[in-house]
Every structure is written in C-alpha cells, then in structure tokens.
N, C-alpha and C positions, 0 to 999 in steps of 0.2 A: 194290272190295275194302275191307272195314271196317278202318280204321286201328286199329293196336295200342294198347290203353290205355297211358297213361303209366307206370302201376304195373308192368304186365307188361313194358313196354319197358325200365324200369330194372332189373327182375329179370334180363332177358336180357343187358344190358350188364354187370351185376355178374358174371354167371357165364360170360361170353364168355372163350374159352380162347386166341384167336389175336391178341388185342390188349389191351393195357393200357387201363383206363378212367381217363381223367383228368377229375376232377371240379373245376370252377371255382366261385369264390365271387362270384356277382353281388350287389352290394349295393343294386341297384335294377332296376326293369324295363327302363329305358333301357340300362343296362349290360348286362343279360341279353340284349337284342336285338342288341347289338354282337357279344357273345360268341357268340351263335347264327350270326351272319353269318360269324364267323371259324372256325366248325366245332365249337363246343362240343357235347358229347354229353349232359352232365349238370351240374346245378348244385347247390350247397350253400348254403343261406342260414343262416349262423351268427348267434347272438345278438351276437357281438363286432361283426360288421359292421352288424347292424340298430341295436344300441344306440349304437355309436360314430358311425355315419353320421347317425342321425337325432336323437339327444339329446346326444351328446357325453360321456355318462356311462360310467362303467366297467362291463364286462360281469361283474356279480356278482349276476345274478337280478333286475336292475331292470326288465327288460321283461316284461310280462304274457303270459300264453298268447294272449289275443285279439289283442294287438299283434303278436306274432310270426306267428301264423296269418294275419292281415290282410296284412302285408308279403310273407310268403312266398307267399301265395296270388296277390297282384297279380303277383309275379314269375313264378310258375308258369303264370299265365293268359296272360302276355304272349309266351310262346315255345312252341316245339314240343318241346323237350327236357325230360326229367323233372327235378323239383326235389325235393331232400331238405331238410327243416327241422330246425334245432337245437332239440330239445325240452327242453333243459337237464335238470332234475330231474323233469320231468313236470308241473311247476307245481302240485303238490299231492299229495293221497293217491291211492288207487287210482281212485276215481271221476273225479278230475280228469285222470288219465292217460288213462282211457277216453274222456272227452269231447275231450281233445286229439287223440287219433287220429281220432275221428269228425269233428271240425271240419277236420282236415288233409285227410281224404278228400273232404269236401264242398268244400273250396277248391281241389281239383285238385292237391294236393301229393302227390308220388308215394312218399315215405318220411319217416321221422322218426328221429332219433337222441336216445336217452335216456341220461343218465349216472347215476352211482352216488353223487353228492355229496349231502350233506344240503340241504334247502331252505333252512334258516337256516345262514349261514356259507358259502354258495356262493362259490367263488373262480374266477378265471380260470384257463384251462389254462396250465401251465408256471409259475404262481405258487407261492410257498412257502406251507406251512401247509395244503395241500389235505386235507381230510378226507373219508371215505367212510361210507356208511351200512352197517349190518350186511348180510351177504350175503343173508340171507332177505328183507330189506326191498327191495334192489335186484332180486332175482329176481321179487319180487311186482310190482314196476313193470313189468318186461318182460313178465311173463305177462299183466298187465292190458291192455297195449298189444297183444300178439299176440292175445289172445282177442277184443278189440274188432275189430281188423283182419280176423280170421277171419269174423266176423259180417257185415262190411260189404263188404270186398275182400280176398280171400286173397293177392292179388299185392302189396298194400301192403307196403312194406319197413320193418322195425323193426330199427334198429341199436342195439347196446349199447355204450356208451363207458364204459370201465373206467379209473377213476382210481387203484384199489387196486394200486399198483406200486411204491411206495417201499420201501426197506429195512425201514422201520418196520412195514410191512404184510407179512404172511406171503406168500410167493410161492405157497404151497399154497392160500391163500384165493383168490388171483387165479385159479389153475387151477380151483378149485371153482366160482367164480363163472362162468367160461367154459363149464364143462362142464354146469352146471345151468341156465344161461340158456336160456329158450325162444327167444330171438332167434337167427336163423340167421347174423347178421353181427355181428362184434365188433370193437372198436377199443381197444387197450390204449395209454394215453398213454405217452410215453417217460419212462424213469425220471429221477428227480431226485437220487437218492443211490445210492452204490455200496455193496453188502453187504460187510461184513468178510471178508477172505480172497479177494476176487475180483480184487484187483489183482495184476499180475505184478511 
C-alpha cells in the first residue's frame, strides 16, 4: 500500500474530529527524532527556535528564507511526521512568497505559516509595537501561497497568522481578513490590549 503523502497526512490530522492534534516544536533533527519516538504526530519549525538555537539573535526577521527552508527541510526529512515551517512575512513580495512555497514543497515540508506583519519592522510574537500590513496586502500574500501550492501540491497546508488583534486595530478588520483570506487555516495571536468598555 502506498504511503500517504506528508501533506495529505497533515491535512487529515488537522481535520481529525476525535482527537486534538498536538504540534511540537523540534529545534533540530535530533530533537525531532526523539519527539517521534515519544509519539509526536506533527512538528512546527518556528523562526524563534531556528534563529535562537543557531545564531542567538532575536526573532525579528533575521533568518533568510533559504536558511529557514534548509533547516526545516532537514528536520522534515529526518522523521516520518509532517512538519510545518514558520514562513514569517513570506520573505519578500508576491513572487518571493511563491518561491518559498515551492522550496518548502521541494524540501519535503508539509505546510507553512505566513503572518501579516510588515517585512521591515518585523517583531516577535507577544512583543510591544507589533504592526500589520494593509488587509489587501496580507490577503495577497496568502493568495500567492495558495495559488502556488495548488499548482504543485493541493494538499500542502497554508496557515494565516493574524497579528491584527490589538484594540488599536479594528476588530472588524480582523474579521474581514479572516473571511477574505484564501487560507483555510488561521491563527489569531492573543490580544495585548483590552478595548475600552470591555472590563467588568
């Protein structure tokens, strides 16, 4: 019997109804193998782990697309469970996003998460002063990623990470971004401010 592709396997795990999917963060291939022996079903290679583990630098867009794909690819190829890569802002414009998805698929990575922060001024999750690009620009990123994966592997998973969640950002904008995004999976980061009138 032919083994299920990692991309298709990840999609099945995400849509599974009878059991919650726990996604672990392997910072290296050796850690991933240990996690696999312990029963890990899926992994997420974040830029915080990659940048912090290998360079000691802050996770503020310091890792290039090729560095992220290289490391996530090594990890993905070392284990049988599917691996998702943190794609940050997409590492450039629309064509860069398309290239990133293509390189991820070539490297055996099962999915990618792309956020809505600007390339310049990128900040770590949960840090103060996080900014977001206009909704149209964010949707264009997700559309480019989805179009590329549909050309190469429709099962490849594209996740939208939404930082537009502070009181300074309209909640309507967040809802519009989620509704209009071509990505089927979205992640809204936790709020860092409380809108006026919401306290009891």
